Each structure stands twice: as structure tokens, then as C-alpha cells.
Residue, then its C-alpha position, 0 to 999 in steps of 0.5 A: m929086743w925092745d929098750r923100755k928105757i928110749y923115749h920115741g925121737k930120744w934114741s940118739a942122746h940115749i944111745g950116746k950116753a950109755v955109751s960114753d958111762a960104759k966102761c966097755i963096749i962088744p959090738i957083735w958083728s954079723k952079716d946084718s950088723i956091719n950094714p953102713d947103715k945098721l948102728v953097731i958101726n956107729e955106736a963102735k965108731i962112738a966108743q972108738d973115738l971115747g977111747k973106750n974098750i973095745l971087745s969084738i964079738r964074730i958071730d957070721p963069717v964077715n970082715l970087719p968093717l973098715l975102722f975095727n978091722t985091727l980088732h982080733p976079735f973073738d970067733f963065736t962062729i962055731w960056738n956050740y952055745n956051751p957056757n965051758d968052751e973054750i972061747f965062751r971061757a975066755l970073754v968072760a974072763l976078761 
């Protein structure tokens, strides 16, 4: 999704502020997001450095990046998109 609040050339400052202002960060780990060239790792690292609560979600059967492998992710790899599913209810209950 395109974030219309971010203007050309200003995305890094916007993301840094958004992470800083957030109470909780939810990185979604997939086969694409674990690539070191992706911003998910950078944004999660900023949140970790700021001491933010991090709730990881895994949507593909991947190992979390080294910096985040001590976090126990919510495993959505077999989620059936049912809002009554136990894993979904556990996440939203937080």
C-alpha cells in the first residue's frame, strides 16, 4: 500500500518518527521481508533500539533474522483467515 503521508525523499524521517511514536511494532516476517535489503528488518531494529514492544508475526515458514530470533513469533503460516481462530484471537487480545 502506498502511504500518501510520505512525500518523495522524506520516507526515512517519517518512518523513524512513526516507529518512535508507536507503542508497539508488529513486524510481519515472510520470505520477502527477511531479506536484509527490505525495510522490515531496519524498522524492527529501530523499534528494538528504542525499547518498543515487538509482536512478531510469521506468515511464511522462515527463520527470523538473527537480531530477532529470540522473539517468539505468532505463527500465522497455517492461519485460515478465520477471526475466531485461536492464533488470531490471541494476537488481538494483546
